[in-house]
All heavy atoms as an XYZ file, in Angstrom:
774
protein
N       6.684     11.160     -9.095
C       6.066     12.462     -8.950
C       5.680     12.671     -7.503
O       5.455     11.700     -6.764
C       4.826     12.575     -9.850
O       4.274     13.903     -9.660
C       3.770     11.546     -9.549
N       5.597     13.889     -7.060
C       5.110     14.186     -5.716
C       3.589     14.281     -5.696
O       2.982     14.394     -4.651
C       5.712     15.498     -5.218
C       7.207     15.396     -4.981
C       7.796     16.702     -4.484
O       7.022     17.612     -4.086
O       9.013     16.806     -4.493
N       2.991     14.204     -6.881
C       1.540     14.347     -6.994
C       0.844     13.008     -7.095
O       1.286     12.004     -6.554
N      -0.279     13.027     -7.825
C      -1.134     11.858     -7.971
C      -1.137     11.357     -9.415
O      -0.952     12.134    -10.343
C      -2.566     12.190     -7.557
C      -2.648     12.758     -6.157
O      -1.796     12.475     -5.319
N      -3.660     13.562     -5.880
N      -1.373     10.062     -9.589
C      -1.440      9.459    -10.905
C      -2.717      8.658    -11.021
O      -3.077      7.892    -10.107
C      -0.226      8.556    -11.180
C       1.055      9.394    -11.223
C      -0.399      7.762    -12.464
C       2.306      8.590    -11.426
N      -3.429      8.800    -12.155
C      -4.633      8.020    -12.422
C      -4.390      7.242    -13.717
O      -4.087      7.817    -14.731
C      -5.841      8.955    -12.587
C      -7.138      8.218    -12.653
N      -7.996      8.144    -11.588
C      -7.715      7.505    -13.638
C      -9.046      7.430    -11.924
N      -8.898      7.007    -13.180
N      -4.535      5.888    -13.657
C      -4.268      5.036    -14.795
C      -5.587      4.486    -15.329
O      -6.318      3.805    -14.618
C      -3.333      3.870    -14.400
C      -3.134      2.917    -15.573
C      -2.017      4.385    -13.857
N      -5.885      4.759    -16.610
C      -7.072      4.214    -17.242
C      -6.729      3.396    -18.473
O      -7.597      2.934    -19.181
C      -8.041      5.335    -17.654
C      -8.911      5.784    -16.490
O      -9.326      4.929    -15.686
O      -9.122      7.010    -16.367
N      -5.451      3.175    -18.728
C      -5.029      2.392    -19.863
C      -4.033      1.327    -19.427
O      -4.009      0.936    -18.258
N      -3.176      0.882    -20.358
C      -2.175     -0.124    -20.062
C      -0.847      0.542    -19.816
O      -0.371      1.333    -20.651
C      -2.059     -1.103    -21.264
C      -0.935     -2.108    -21.220
C      -1.103     -3.048    -20.022
C      -0.856     -2.891    -22.500
N      -0.244      0.244    -18.679
C       1.082      0.788    -18.338
C       1.944     -0.322    -17.787
O       1.494     -1.133    -16.970
C       0.992      1.930    -17.286
C       0.291      3.134    -17.876
C       2.362      2.289    -16.774
C       0.227      4.303    -16.927
N       3.208     -0.381    -18.243
C       4.224     -1.261    -17.677
C       5.354     -0.377    -17.251
O       5.782      0.508    -17.966
C       4.727     -2.249    -18.748
C       3.722     -3.280    -19.141
C       4.307     -4.297    -20.109
C       3.270     -5.356    -20.444
N       3.841     -6.415    -21.274
N       5.826     -0.603    -15.986
C       6.946      0.198    -15.534
C       6.965      0.380    -14.044
O       6.459     -0.459    -13.283
N       7.545      1.502    -13.614
C       7.700      1.814    -12.206
C       7.045      3.148    -11.916
O       7.279      4.134    -12.630
C       9.190      1.878    -11.823
C       9.857      0.533    -12.044
C       9.370      2.320    -10.355
C      11.362      0.553    -11.903
N       6.201      3.166    -10.883
C       5.544      4.409    -10.472
C       5.894      4.693     -9.019
O       5.770      3.816     -8.158
C       3.994      4.313    -10.599
C       3.576      4.150    -12.057
C       3.323      5.538     -9.975
C       2.078      3.956    -12.256
N       6.311      5.926     -8.751
C       6.505      6.418     -7.381
C       5.719      7.711     -7.311
O       5.983      8.660     -8.030
C       7.991      6.694     -7.089
C       8.810      5.420     -7.020
C      10.240      5.703     -6.649
C      11.035      4.412     -6.618
N      12.446      4.655     -6.292
N       4.697      7.720     -6.443
C       3.824      8.871     -6.338
C       3.170      8.916     -4.950
O       3.224      7.928     -4.220
C       2.744      8.841     -7.410
N       2.546     10.034     -4.637
C       1.824     10.146     -3.388
C       0.587      9.246     -3.421
O       0.323      8.503     -2.520
C       1.431     11.606     -3.116
C       0.886     11.806     -1.687
C       0.361     13.200     -1.476
N      -0.894     13.459     -2.115
C      -2.062     12.919     -1.729
N      -2.118     12.130     -0.702
N      -3.169     13.207     -2.351
N      -0.214      9.391     -4.493
C      -1.439      8.602     -4.628
C      -1.541      8.065     -6.068
O      -1.312      8.793     -7.021
C      -2.673      9.447     -4.343
C      -3.976      8.679     -4.488
C      -5.186      9.518     -4.126
O      -5.255     10.015     -3.000
O      -6.057      9.687     -5.007
N      -1.867      6.760     -6.176
C      -2.053      6.127     -7.476
C      -3.434      5.492     -7.491
O      -3.794      4.755     -6.582
C      -0.986      5.032     -7.748
C      -1.237      4.382     -9.099
C       0.408      5.629     -7.683
N      -4.215      5.842     -8.529
C      -5.538      5.245     -8.708
C      -5.516      4.471    -10.017
O      -5.185      5.025    -11.076
C      -6.646      6.317     -8.760
C      -7.994      5.699     -9.039
C      -6.672      7.113     -7.443
N      -5.859      3.191     -9.940
C      -5.998      2.382    -11.156
C      -7.486      2.325    -11.438
O      -8.267      1.762    -10.685
C      -5.447      0.949    -10.924
C      -4.023      0.957    -10.377
C      -5.555      0.152    -12.205
C      -2.996      1.582    -11.275
N      -7.896      2.965    -12.555
C      -9.292      3.032    -12.919
C      -9.855      1.689    -13.353
O      -9.104      0.732    -13.554
N     -11.165      1.602    -13.534
C     -11.829      0.341    -13.939
C     -11.258     -0.247    -15.230
O     -11.241     -1.464    -15.403
C     -13.291      0.733    -14.126
C     -13.468      1.978    -13.326
C     -12.146      2.685    -13.354
N     -10.794      0.587    -16.132
C     -10.193      0.128    -17.394
C      -8.676      0.087    -17.322
O      -8.007     -0.213    -18.294
C     -10.617      1.039    -18.566
C     -12.131      1.128    -18.735
C     -12.779     -0.217    -19.017
O     -12.191     -0.987    -19.832
O     -13.841     -0.513    -18.446
N      -8.121      0.372    -16.151
C      -6.683      0.409    -15.963
C      -6.067     -0.977    -15.866
O      -6.667     -1.897    -15.293
N      -4.862     -1.132    -16.409
C      -4.132     -2.388    -16.396
C      -2.656     -2.043    -16.204
O      -2.047     -1.431    -17.086
C      -4.347     -3.157    -17.691
C      -3.931     -4.602    -17.586
O      -3.152     -4.955    -16.682
O      -4.391     -5.382    -18.438
N      -2.088     -2.368    -15.032
C      -0.704     -1.992    -14.710
C       0.115     -3.236    -14.444
O      -0.331     -4.174    -13.769
C      -0.690     -1.085    -13.486
C       0.700     -0.706    -13.061
C       1.363      0.323    -13.684
C       1.349     -1.423    -12.072
C       2.668      0.654    -13.324
C       2.666     -1.108    -11.708
C       3.313     -0.072    -12.336
N       1.364     -3.238    -14.911
C       2.307     -4.320    -14.674
C       3.639     -3.705    -14.321
O       4.215     -2.974    -15.127
C       2.455     -5.202    -15.920
C       3.280     -6.451    -15.665
O       3.835     -6.612    -14.553
O       3.389     -7.280    -16.594
N       4.109     -3.924    -13.080
C       5.405     -3.350    -12.689
C       5.482     -3.151    -11.184
O       5.026     -3.973    -10.410
N       6.072     -2.007    -10.778
C       6.262     -1.702     -9.363
C       5.605     -0.370     -9.043
O       5.680      0.566     -9.834
C       7.754     -1.600     -9.030
C       8.480     -2.900     -9.117
C       9.961     -2.769     -8.698
O      10.258     -1.891     -7.840
O      10.785     -3.497     -9.247
N       4.981     -0.314     -7.861
C       4.382      0.941     -7.372
C       4.821      1.150     -5.933
O       4.708      0.246     -5.104
C       2.854      0.936     -7.459
C       2.382      0.792     -8.902
C       2.283      2.207     -6.816
C       0.858      0.695     -9.057
N       5.314      2.351     -5.669
C       5.583      2.807     -4.310
C       4.736      4.063     -4.135
O       4.880      5.028     -4.902
C       7.076      3.130     -4.097
O       7.841      1.972     -4.373
C       7.359      3.606     -2.679
N       3.840      4.052     -3.134
C       2.943      5.186     -2.941
C       2.403      5.230     -1.517
O       2.414      4.212     -0.811
C       1.789      5.104     -3.939
N       1.924      6.395     -1.124
C       1.235      6.516      0.153
C      -0.126      5.842      0.064
O      -0.550      5.159      0.976
C       1.057      7.995      0.546
C       2.368      8.644      0.933
O       3.349      7.929      1.265
O       2.461      9.888      0.872
N      -0.813      6.044     -1.065
C      -2.175      5.523     -1.263
C      -2.237      4.846     -2.649
O      -1.820      5.431     -3.633
C      -3.228      6.649     -1.204
C      -3.178      7.350      0.152
C      -4.628      6.108     -1.477
C      -3.983      8.649      0.214
N      -2.785      3.631     -2.666
C      -3.040      2.930     -3.915
C      -4.487      2.447     -3.860
O      -4.882      1.728     -2.967
C      -2.106      1.724     -4.089
C      -2.408      0.814     -5.286
C      -2.329      1.562     -6.611
C      -1.444     -0.387     -5.300
N      -5.256      2.883     -4.869
C      -6.656      2.473     -5.009
C      -6.789      1.675     -6.303
O      -6.467      2.171     -7.383
C      -7.598      3.707     -5.021
C      -7.429      4.496     -3.716
C      -9.052      3.263     -5.225
C      -8.154      5.821     -3.693
N      -7.221      0.422     -6.168
C      -7.279     -0.489     -7.318
C      -8.739     -0.760     -7.701
O      -9.479     -1.392     -6.978
C      -6.569     -1.821     -6.970
C      -6.595     -2.742     -8.172
C      -5.162     -1.568     -6.491
N      -9.117     -0.248     -8.889
C     -10.415     -0.514     -9.454
C     -10.298     -1.434    -10.666
O     -11.276     -2.039    -11.089
C     -11.093      0.784     -9.930
C     -11.454      1.688     -8.780
O     -12.250      1.326     -7.929
N     -10.826      2.853     -8.734
N      -9.083     -1.539    -11.232
C      -8.825     -2.371    -12.425
C      -7.946     -3.527    -12.058
O      -8.106     -4.161    -11.012
N      -6.951     -3.810    -12.929
C      -6.043     -4.941    -12.720
C      -4.614     -4.471    -12.588
O      -4.122     -3.680    -13.406
C      -6.128     -5.898    -13.931
C      -7.510     -6.460    -14.111
O      -8.091     -7.026    -13.192
N      -8.070     -6.283    -15.301
N      -3.933     -4.967    -11.556
C      -2.506     -4.662    -11.427
C      -1.740     -5.919    -11.046
O      -2.274     -6.801    -10.389
C      -2.223     -3.521    -10.419
C      -2.598     -3.887     -9.014
C      -2.909     -2.240    -10.829
C      -2.153     -2.849     -7.991
N      -0.495     -5.940    -11.522
C       0.365     -7.119    -11.289
C       1.778     -6.602    -11.051
O       2.236     -5.701    -11.756
C       0.323     -8.005    -12.522
C       1.132     -9.260    -12.424
C       0.989    -10.086    -13.697
C       1.810    -11.348    -13.638
N       1.663    -12.130    -14.867
N       2.428     -7.159    -10.006
C       3.815     -6.756     -9.778
C       4.174     -6.726     -8.316
O       3.768     -7.560     -7.539
N       4.974     -5.702     -7.958
C       5.497     -5.538     -6.604
C       5.071     -4.168     -6.109
O       5.291     -3.163     -6.791
C       7.020     -5.675     -6.643
C       7.683     -5.621     -5.308
C       9.181     -5.848     -5.474
C       9.896     -5.714     -4.146
N      11.354     -5.878     -4.291
N       4.508     -4.128     -4.871
C       3.931     -2.893     -4.387
C       4.305     -2.622     -2.936
O       4.264     -3.509     -2.094
C       2.391     -2.959     -4.497
C       1.941     -3.427     -5.853
C       1.575     -4.738     -6.059
C       1.960     -2.564     -6.939
C       1.180     -5.192     -7.305
C       1.562     -3.007     -8.180
C       1.190     -4.319     -8.370
N       4.711     -1.385     -2.652
C       5.023     -0.944     -1.308
C       4.151      0.260     -1.027
O       4.399      1.358     -1.520
C       6.507     -0.594     -1.184
C       6.923     -0.357      0.247
O       6.092     -0.226      1.132
N       8.216     -0.319      0.491
N       3.089      0.069     -0.235
C       2.013      1.053     -0.094
C       1.723      1.282      1.381
O       1.726      0.358      2.178
C       0.730      0.525     -0.772
C       1.013      0.044     -2.205
C      -0.383      1.564     -0.719
C       1.517      1.073     -3.140
N       1.438      2.520      1.740
C       1.001      2.803      3.115
C      -0.477      2.463      3.295
O      -0.866      1.790      4.220
C       1.259      4.273      3.478
C       2.727      4.582      3.616
C       2.946      5.991      4.049
C       4.442      6.277      4.127
N       4.717      7.655      4.419
N      -1.333      2.928      2.397
C      -2.778      2.689      2.480
C      -3.228      2.025      1.198
O      -3.294      2.682      0.146
C      -3.499      4.034      2.700
C      -4.972      3.869      2.897
O      -5.597      2.985      2.333
N      -5.562      4.750      3.681
N      -3.529      0.741      1.244
C      -3.899     -0.048      0.078
C      -5.410     -0.303      0.101
O      -5.942     -0.785      1.089
C      -3.158     -1.378      0.094
C      -3.528     -2.400     -0.964
C      -3.303     -1.859     -2.383
C      -2.707     -3.680     -0.751
N      -6.088      0.058     -1.001
C      -7.518     -0.146     -1.114
C      -7.804     -0.907     -2.398
O      -7.505     -0.420     -3.495
C      -8.271      1.186     -1.134
C      -8.062      2.032      0.095
C      -8.739      3.372     -0.015
O      -9.768      3.503     -0.660
N      -8.157      4.373      0.626
N      -8.419     -2.099     -2.257
C      -8.819     -2.875     -3.423
C     -10.332     -2.812     -3.479
O     -11.039     -3.303     -2.619
C      -8.332     -4.354     -3.329
C      -8.754     -5.126     -4.574
C      -6.828     -4.396     -3.148
N     -10.855     -2.166     -4.524
C     -12.290     -1.975     -4.667
C     -12.946     -3.232     -5.236
O     -12.271     -4.173     -5.675
C     -12.571     -0.757     -5.558
C     -11.982      0.535     -5.020
C     -12.755      1.024     -3.828
N     -12.140      2.081     -3.079
C     -12.225      3.364     -3.327
N     -12.882      3.793     -4.380
N     -11.608      4.252     -2.539
N     -14.284     -3.252     -5.307
C     -15.034     -4.449     -5.641
C     -14.676     -5.030     -7.008
O     -14.766     -6.241     -7.177
C     -16.533     -4.190     -5.560
C     -17.060     -3.187     -6.542
C     -18.556     -2.997     -6.380
C     -19.076     -1.979     -7.384
N     -20.514     -1.807     -7.238
N     -14.250     -4.248     -7.967
C     -13.889     -4.772     -9.290
C     -12.376     -4.855     -9.491
O     -11.908     -5.128    -10.589
C     -14.513     -3.894    -10.382
C     -16.012     -3.991    -10.378
O     -16.587     -5.046    -10.175
N     -16.687     -2.856    -10.575
N     -11.620     -4.605     -8.442
C     -10.157     -4.584     -8.563
C      -9.553     -5.958     -8.386
O     -10.049     -6.807     -7.653
N      -8.437     -6.177     -9.092
C      -7.658     -7.411     -8.974
C      -6.194     -7.046     -8.814
O      -5.661     -6.307     -9.653
C      -7.832     -8.323    -10.211
O      -9.209     -8.648    -10.356
C      -7.028     -9.595    -10.065
N      -5.598     -7.522     -7.760
C      -4.200     -7.226     -7.464
C      -3.426     -8.541     -7.392
O      -3.846     -9.434     -6.677
C      -4.171     -6.469     -6.134
C      -2.839     -5.921     -5.696
C      -3.030     -4.517     -5.194
C      -2.267     -6.774     -4.603
N      -2.331     -8.648     -8.165
C      -1.518     -9.860     -8.172
C      -0.074     -9.489     -7.893
O       0.409     -8.500     -8.419
C      -1.562    -10.522     -9.551
C      -2.916    -11.023     -9.969
C      -2.840    -11.638    -11.355
O      -1.945    -12.437    -11.631
N      -3.801    -11.303    -12.214
N       0.594    -10.312     -7.076
C       2.013    -10.075     -6.827
C       2.361    -10.030     -5.372
O       1.719    -10.628     -4.540
N       3.433     -9.248     -5.058
C       3.910     -9.084     -3.686
C       3.537     -7.696     -3.217
O       3.858     -6.709     -3.876
C       5.411     -9.241     -3.619
C       5.896    -10.654     -3.767
C       7.402    -10.681     -3.519
C       7.822    -12.071     -3.118
N       9.234    -12.103     -2.764
N       2.891     -7.649     -2.045
C       2.441     -6.361     -1.512
C       2.914     -6.170     -0.081
O       2.795     -7.060      0.728
C       0.900     -6.297     -1.506
C       0.345     -6.228     -2.893
S      -0.958     -7.413     -3.301
C      -0.223     -8.994     -3.325
N       3.447     -4.980      0.200
C       3.767     -4.559      1.565
C       2.877     -3.341      1.807
O       2.765     -2.465      0.960
C       5.232     -4.162      1.699
C       6.180     -5.322      1.540
C       6.410     -5.985      2.842
C       7.538     -6.981      2.727
N       7.813     -7.664      3.933
N       2.262     -3.297      2.979
C       1.328     -2.203      3.265
C       1.309     -1.901      4.754
O       1.744     -2.712      5.582
C      -0.089     -2.603      2.803
C      -0.614     -3.802      3.539
C      -1.319     -3.668      4.729
C      -0.355     -5.086      3.064
C      -1.755     -4.781      5.422
C      -0.786     -6.208      3.758
C      -1.498     -6.039      4.933
O      -1.912     -7.148      5.633
N       0.767     -0.732      5.124
C       0.505     -0.382      6.526
C      -0.952     -0.676      6.855
O      -1.256     -1.251      7.888
C       0.786      1.079      6.798
C       2.297      1.415      6.739
O       3.123      0.481      6.818
O       2.632      2.595      6.587
N      -1.869     -0.237      5.973
C      -3.304     -0.411      6.153
C      -3.871     -0.975      4.855
O      -3.504     -0.552      3.772
C      -3.996      0.960      6.454
C      -5.498      0.798      6.547
C      -3.430      1.563      7.710
N      -4.795     -1.953      4.984
C      -5.407     -2.523      3.784
C      -6.939     -2.572      3.953
O      -7.430     -2.887      5.034
C      -4.869     -3.939      3.486
C      -5.412     -4.490      2.167
C      -5.158     -4.879      4.627
C      -4.745     -5.748      1.672
N      -7.648     -2.240      2.859
C      -9.088     -2.332      2.810
C      -9.423     -3.071      1.522
O      -8.996     -2.669      0.441
C      -9.756     -0.927      2.781
C      -9.417     -0.166      4.048
C     -11.250     -1.046      2.582
C      -9.803      1.309      3.993
N     -10.201     -4.159      1.656
C     -10.610     -4.918      0.471
C     -12.136     -4.974      0.492
O     -12.728     -5.522      1.412
C     -10.036     -6.358      0.476
C     -10.471     -7.099     -0.795
C      -8.520     -6.318      0.578
N     -12.763     -4.377     -0.542
C     -14.228     -4.422     -0.648
C     -14.669     -5.811     -1.085
O     -13.913     -6.551     -1.709
C     -14.722     -3.388     -1.632
C     -14.560     -1.953     -1.188
C     -15.109     -0.959     -2.198
O     -15.593     -1.344     -3.287
O     -15.060      0.239     -1.869
N     -15.911     -6.167     -0.753
C     -16.483     -7.439     -1.206
C     -16.374     -7.496     -2.715
O     -16.786     -6.563     -3.413
C     -17.936     -7.538     -0.750
N     -15.819     -8.579     -3.235
C     -15.621     -8.728     -4.679
C     -14.212     -8.429     -5.111
O     -13.795     -8.861     -6.191
N     -13.452     -7.672     -4.332
C     -12.044     -7.384     -4.671
C     -11.209     -8.652     -4.565
O     -11.465     -9.494     -3.714
N     -10.229     -8.786     -5.469
C      -9.431    -10.003     -5.530
C      -7.953     -9.702     -5.265
O      -7.423     -8.764     -5.837
C      -9.582    -10.674     -6.877
C     -11.000    -11.163     -7.148
C     -11.108    -11.640     -8.600
C     -12.519    -11.954     -8.973
N     -13.384    -10.772     -9.074
N      -7.334    -10.554     -4.455
C      -5.895    -10.442     -4.202
C      -5.276    -11.815     -4.415
O      -5.715    -12.787     -3.801
C      -5.599     -9.953     -2.770
C      -6.127     -8.538     -2.579
C      -4.099    -10.014     -2.495
C      -5.954     -7.996     -1.201
N      -4.293    -11.895     -5.306
C      -3.591    -13.142     -5.569
C      -2.109    -12.872     -5.353
O      -1.521    -12.067     -6.063
C      -3.817    -13.574     -7.037
C      -5.285    -13.675     -7.474
C      -5.358    -13.720     -8.985
C      -5.919    -14.889     -6.872
N      -1.530    -13.502     -4.336
C      -0.124    -13.263     -4.114
C       0.243    -13.243     -2.653
O      -0.386    -13.874     -1.823
N       1.239    -12.469     -2.363
C       1.847    -12.436     -1.025
C       1.636    -11.075     -0.385
O       1.987    -10.049     -0.957
C       3.338    -12.724     -1.174
C       4.092    -12.844      0.098
C       5.569    -13.174     -0.152
O       5.843    -14.004     -1.031
O       6.394    -12.573      0.531
N       1.011    -11.083      0.798
C       0.767     -9.854      1.546
C       1.699     -9.786      2.725
O       1.976    -10.789      3.359
C      -0.667     -9.792      2.082
C      -1.783     -9.706      1.064
C      -3.128     -9.837      1.777
C      -1.711     -8.403      0.302
N       2.175     -8.592      3.047
C       3.004     -8.424      4.256
C       2.847     -6.999      4.774
O       2.670     -6.060      4.005
N       2.928     -6.879      6.089
C       2.822     -5.572      6.717
C       4.205     -4.915      6.697
O       5.204     -5.562      7.008
C       2.289     -5.689      8.154
C       0.894     -6.256      8.130
C       2.332     -4.358      8.878
C       0.320     -6.581      9.488
N       4.257     -3.615      6.362
C       5.528     -2.870      6.417
C       6.076     -2.895      7.826
O       5.313     -2.892      8.801
C       5.306     -1.406      5.989
C       5.181     -1.254      4.516
O       5.821     -1.946      3.743
N       4.352     -0.346      4.074
N       7.370     -2.921      7.943
C       8.003     -2.877      9.266
C       7.702     -1.559      9.937
O       7.869     -0.496      9.335
C       9.504     -3.079      9.154
C       9.892     -4.475      8.720
C      11.395     -4.628      8.689
C      11.758     -6.033      8.253
N      13.191     -6.219      8.194
N       7.243     -1.627     11.187
C       6.916     -0.421     11.935
C       8.183      0.036     12.662
O       8.949     -0.780     13.176
C       5.803     -0.702     12.949
C       4.537     -1.202     12.320
C       3.886     -0.171     11.438
O       3.833      1.002     11.773
N       3.396     -0.590     10.282
N       8.360      1.330     12.736
C       9.509      1.890     13.463
C       9.316      1.615     14.954
O       8.221      1.758     15.485
C       9.593      3.402     13.213
N      10.385      1.171     15.616
C      10.321      0.895     17.036
C      10.448      2.199     17.833
O      11.258      3.054     17.478
C      11.431     -0.065     17.439
C      11.252     -1.451     16.880
C      12.331     -2.393     17.374
C      12.128     -3.779     16.808
N      13.168     -4.682     17.251
N       9.669      2.287     18.875
C       9.732      3.465     19.747
C      10.710      3.112     20.872
O      10.494      2.150     21.597
C       8.351      3.818     20.302
C       8.446      4.975     21.263
C       7.386      4.110     19.172
N      11.740      3.909     21.012
C      12.735      3.655     22.044
C      12.341      4.403     23.311
O      11.999      5.577     23.276
C      14.125      4.121     21.571
C      14.658      3.413     20.315
C      15.985      4.036     19.917
C      14.806      1.929     20.540
N      12.399      3.708     24.428
C      12.093      4.316     25.706
C      13.248      4.066     26.660
O      13.910      3.034     26.584
C      10.805      3.729     26.337
O      10.961      2.337     26.476
C       9.595      4.035     25.473
N      13.496      4.999     27.570
C      14.585      4.788     28.536
C      14.261      3.590     29.417
O      13.102      3.338     29.717
C      14.593      6.085     29.359
C      13.822      7.073     28.570
C      12.895      6.306     27.680
N      15.279      2.868     29.849
C      15.087      1.675     30.649
C      14.398      1.969     31.979
O      13.638      1.169     32.494
C      16.432      0.978     30.937
C      17.026      0.332     29.741
C      18.322     -0.363     30.069
C      18.924     -1.013     28.857
N      20.180     -1.700     29.154
N      14.621      3.132     32.543
C      14.076      3.465     33.856
C      12.740      4.194     33.776
O      12.229      4.661     34.768
C      15.057      4.325     34.644
C      16.353      3.555     34.937
O      16.318      2.341     35.063
N      17.443      4.271     35.057
N      12.132      4.293     32.620
C      10.894      5.066     32.464
C       9.724      4.455     33.199
O       8.790      5.148     33.553
C      10.560      5.241     30.985
O      10.242      3.978     30.440
N       9.745      3.161     33.491
C       8.645      2.506     34.162
C       8.795      2.439     35.680
O       7.894      2.010     36.391
C       8.438      1.093     33.617
C       7.975      1.075     32.173
O       7.343      2.034     31.750
N       8.327      0.065     31.441
N       9.938      2.859     36.214
C      10.167      2.809     37.648
C       9.657      4.089     38.285
O       9.802      5.181     37.733
C      11.675      2.652     37.956
C      12.216      1.311     37.538
C      13.665      1.197     37.912
C      14.212     -0.148     37.508
N      15.651     -0.246     37.813
N       9.089      3.938     39.467
C       8.627      5.121     40.221
C       9.815      5.794     40.852
O      10.757      5.178     41.287
C       7.652      4.685     41.321
C       6.337      4.168     40.787
C       5.374      3.809     41.912
O       5.477      4.414     43.001
O       4.538      2.942     41.690
N       9.749      7.111     40.878
C      10.817      7.899     41.509
C      10.390      8.234     42.953
O       9.252      8.636     43.176
C      11.063      9.170     40.715
C      11.617      8.906     39.348
C      11.931     10.164     38.612
C      12.504      9.830     37.248
N      12.803     11.011     36.488
N      11.302      8.068     43.859
C      11.061      8.423     45.262
C      11.483      9.865     45.490
O      12.624     10.227     45.250
C      11.809      7.489     46.207
C      11.326      6.068     46.119
O      10.139      5.854     45.895
N      12.180      5.103     46.308
N      10.557     10.628     45.960
C      10.850     12.037     46.234
C      10.814     12.228     47.744
O       9.863     11.849     48.423
C       9.843     12.971     45.578
C       9.895     12.758     44.073
C      10.104     14.425     45.952
C       8.858     13.499     43.299
N      11.873     12.821     48.320
C      11.950     13.021     49.787
C      11.771     14.480     50.093
O      12.242     15.346     49.496
C      13.296     12.503     50.352
C      13.374     11.015     50.061
C      13.412     12.798     51.827
C      14.671     10.382     50.459
């Protein structure tokens, strides 16, 4: 979906959304690709997230790729964390040389 998803029950599967919130009673098993993932419950699987937030009662298990991560005191992460590959900025080779003007 291009919108947001809020999970308060048990879900197994694949979610692709702009923002995913796992509520305190939420339990997810699968894959999530999202701009924002907020974990208040339990999730397990593979995640590719731009902004990952694990709240104080949240538990995240599995493989995670992220750009930004915030873990509140009490939040639990079990698994493998990795930063998403950043796009390289290409600059001309001569951009650092001073130009002589006559």
